[in-house]
C-alpha positions in Angstrom: 1.5 135.5 179.0 4.4 135.2 180.9 4.8 134.9 184.5 7.7 138.1 184.9 7.5 141.2 184.2 7.4 143.0 180.5 10.6 144.9 180.5 11.0 144.5 176.2 9.4 146.4 173.4 5.5 146.4 173.0 3.5 142.5 172.8 0.2 142.3 171.1 -2.5 143.4 173.0 -2.5 142.2 176.5 -6.1 140.8 178.0 -7.4 141.4 180.7 -10.1 139.7 182.4 -11.5 139.0 185.5 -9.1 136.0 186.0 -6.0 137.5 185.6 -6.2 141.0 186.6 -4.8 140.7 190.3 -1.7 140.1 188.5 -1.8 143.6 187.1 -3.3 145.5 190.0 -0.6 143.4 192.2 2.4 144.3 190.9 2.8 140.6 189.8 2.5 141.5 185.9 4.2 145.1 184.6 3.3 146.7 181.0 5.0 149.0 179.7 3.1 152.8 179.4 1.4 152.5 176.1 1.1 149.3 176.0 -2.5 148.2 173.8 -4.9 146.2 176.2 -8.3 144.6 176.2 -10.6 144.7 179.3 -12.7 141.5 179.0 -15.7 144.3 179.6 -15.0 146.9 177.4 -15.6 146.9 173.5 -12.2 148.4 172.3 -8.5 148.0 173.0 -7.4 150.8 175.5 -4.0 152.1 176.0 -2.1 151.2 179.3 -0.9 154.0 181.7 -0.5 152.2 185.5 -1.2 150.9 188.5 -1.9 153.0 191.6 -0.4 152.3 194.6 -4.4 151.6 195.6 -3.9 149.4 192.7 -6.8 151.6 190.7 -5.9 150.4 187.0 -5.4 154.2 184.9 -6.1 153.3 180.7 -6.7 155.6 178.2 -9.9 154.6 176.2 -9.8 157.6 174.4 -9.9 155.2 170.4 -9.5 159.0 168.1 -5.8 158.2 168.7 -5.0 161.8 169.9 -1.8 161.3 171.6 -1.6 164.4 172.9 -4.7 163.9 175.4 -2.9 160.7 176.6 0.9 162.0 176.9 -1.4 164.5 179.3 -2.9 162.0 181.0 0.5 160.1 181.3 1.9 163.5 183.1 -0.8 163.6 185.6 -0.9 159.1 186.2 2.7 160.1 187.9 2.1 163.2 189.0 -0.5 161.6 191.4 1.4 158.7 191.4 4.8 160.7 193.0 6.7 159.4 189.6 7.6 163.5 188.5 8.2 165.9 191.4 8.6 169.0 188.5 5.9 168.6 185.6 7.4 171.4 183.4 10.7 171.6 181.5 13.0 174.9 182.0 
């Protein structure tokens, strides 16, 4: 994995373990929302949402593929993180 920010299209599943997790929690390496990730301590892949100001990783682990639930989780993350101030379109 490159040490730069991922600003292009989605890549294959990104593997995250104890050796590289700090790159993601510190912001050194950023992923796009929706990027598939595989955590070393989970059985299945997850969809990346983001990292909070406190360094907490947010990922979506529902493997039924419900896009509506994923979109709600992303919206909630953005609201809590201050990235969206008005969640409703008028």
